N, C-alpha and C positions, 0 to 999 in steps of 0.2 A: 365648815372646815376650810373651804377655799378662801374665805375672807380672813380666817386666822392665818393662813399661809401668806396671803398678801400682806397682812400686818407684820408678820415676822420679817419678810423681805424688805418692807419699808423701813423697819427698825434697823435692819442690817445696813441698808443704804444710808440711813441717817448717821449711823455710827461711822461709816467711811467718810461722810461729809465732815464730821467733827474732827476725825483723825488726820484728814488730808486736805484741810481747807486752805483758803487763800490769804490767811492772816499775814500781815507784814511784820508782826512782832518778831524780834530777834533775841529775846531774853525772857527768862521766867522770873516772875516776881517772887517765886519761892527760893530762888538761888541766892541765898544769903548765908552768912557765917553760921558755924556749928550750933548744936542744940544746947549743950551745957547742962543737960539734966541727967546724964549718965546712961541714957538709952542708946541703942545702936542707931547710928545715923546712916540712912540708906539714901543714896541718890539714884534716881531712875530717869529714863529718857522719855519715851512716848507715853501718852496717857493710859493705854491698856496695861502696860507694864507697871505704871504707877498704881493703877487700880488693883491689879493682882497682888502686888507686894503689900499694899495697904491692907487688903483682906486677910492675907496670911499673917502679916506681922502684928496687926492689931495695936494694942497699947504698948507692946514691948519695944517697938521701934518708932523712930521718927522718919517719915518719908518726905523727901524733897524732889519734886518733879523738875526736870530741866527744860523739856520742850513744851512750850505753852500749848494748850488745847487750841485747835484750829490752825495750827502751823504745819506746813508741809515738812515732815520729818526728813524727806529725801534731800531737801535743799537747806535745812536748818543749819545755821552757823552759830555756835554758842558764843555769847559775849564774853569778854575777858573776865567779867565778874563771876562767871560760872566756875572758873578755876579755883576760887576760894572755897566753894562748896565741895568740889572734887578733892581738894587737899584735906578737907576735914572729914570726909565720908569714911565710914568703916567698910561699907560695901557699895559698889556701883553696879546696878543691873542695867544692861543694855540689851537690845534685841540681837545685835550682831547681824550676820549675813549681809554685810556691807550696807546696812541701813543708815547707820549714824557715824560714818567714818570721822568727820571733824570732831565730834564729841568723844569718840574713842581715842583719837590722838591726844586731845586735851587731857583726858583722864590718865592716859599712860604717862604723860609728862608731869602731872601734878599730884597723883595719888601717893599716899604714904607707902612705905615698904611693907607695912603690916596690914594694909587694906587689901580688899579683894575685888577684882573686876570679873563679872560673870556675864558672858554673852549667851543669853537664854536660848535664842533660836539656834545658834551654832551648836550648843550642847544637845538640844532636843532633836535636831534633824540631821540624820546621816547624809553625807555628801551624795550618796547614791540616790537619795530621795529628793534632791533639789529639783524644783520646778522652774524651768525657763519658759517664757512666753513672749507675746508681742510687745509687752512693756519692759520685759527683762530678758532680752535675747542672750543666749549662751555666749556668743562671741564677745559680749561686753564683760563677762565674768561676774555678773551680779545676779544671783538667783532671786526669784520672788521672795521677799522676806516676811510676808504677812501671815505667819503661822497662827497667830492668836485668834483670827476670825474663825478657825475651826475649833469646836469645843474640846476635842481630844487634846490638841496642842495647848490650849489654854490651861487644861489640867496639868499637862506636863510642865508648863512654865511654873505653875503653883507648886508642884512637887519639888522642882529645883530650888525655888525660893525658900520653901520650908526647910530643905536639907541644909542650905547655906546658912540660914538664920539660926538653925538649931546648933550648928557647929560654933557659931559666934556667941550665942546666948543659950547654953544648955538648960539654964534655970527656967527658960520660957518654953521648953520643948513641948510640954503638954498643951500650952496655949496655941503654939504654931500648928500642932497636929489637929487640934479641935477646929481651928479656923480653916485649915486646909480641907478637912472633911466636910465642913459646912459649904465651902466654896464648891467642892467637887460634887456634892449632892445637887446644888442649884444648877450647875452647868450640865450635869447629866439629865436633869429634868428638862432643861431647855433642849438638849440634844434629842431626847425622846419625843418632845413635842414637834420638833422640826421634822423628824422622820415620819411621824404619824400624819402630820398635815400634808407633807409633800405627796402622800399616797393619793390625794385628791387630784393631782395634776395628771392629765392624760399621758399615756406612754409616749415618749419621744418629745415631750414638751418641757422637760426640765432644762430650760435655757435661761441664762442669767446675764442681764445687762446691769453693770454697776457704775457708780460714780467714779470709782478708782479701782485699779487692777489689784485688789486686795483679797480676793476670794479664791485664788487658785487652789489652795489646799482644802478649803471648805468644799469647793466644787468637786475636787477629786474624791474626797471621802464620802460625799453625799450623792454622787452620781449626776451632778449638774454639769452643763456645758456653758462655759463663759463665752458668749458670742460677741461681747463688746464691753469696753470699759472706757469711760471718759476720763481725761486727766485734768488736774487742777487748772492747767493753762487754758483748757477749753472754756472754763467758767470765768477766769480772771482777765482774759483779753477783752478789750472794748468791743461792743457789738455795734454793727453799723445801724444807723438810723433808718 
């Protein structure tokens, strides 16, 4: 069981590496002009949101991710070409909580009047539950935005996506609901496995060191203590010979 827990945490760390890597790319190859096939066109930002929206939307929607995988979403600056996607999109899903302000500003400047901008994290998390920490100090006004690493919040994101898409395409409501239920079941299975496996850790040893400070809500809900988090700059700077 301890090996299973180690594997879970390795996978969690690998996910952070993918989401917060040192890529120098400043544009997404997917950010091109509209779909033209009659489906809802949905623009998303970071890859976890792209993944959740794709799972819920299925074949009823076309998903276009804006932030390339491996790119630091905190410093990502959308290229001017992204404006074309945002002007065509029916729905734009972003995390919010101050994670993607340049993309938010571009969306607000370019979206159609009948399009919808949804800040998933801002909707899911009451301000009273914001977490500030060493990477996101309260005096800077930006709470830790990484809700999706906690299974419960990932499900809340999927619920919001389902509801928004159902309003846009009620003819696909049954598909959205079925896809949501499938996603929810898988996430709950993972959550149960994490809770079971972490019982093998001796009391007082639930301490977490991560590649990126992205597990504050996960740690809070699962009883872990985040004792350290490396930042992308720690890996991107040249190392002395």
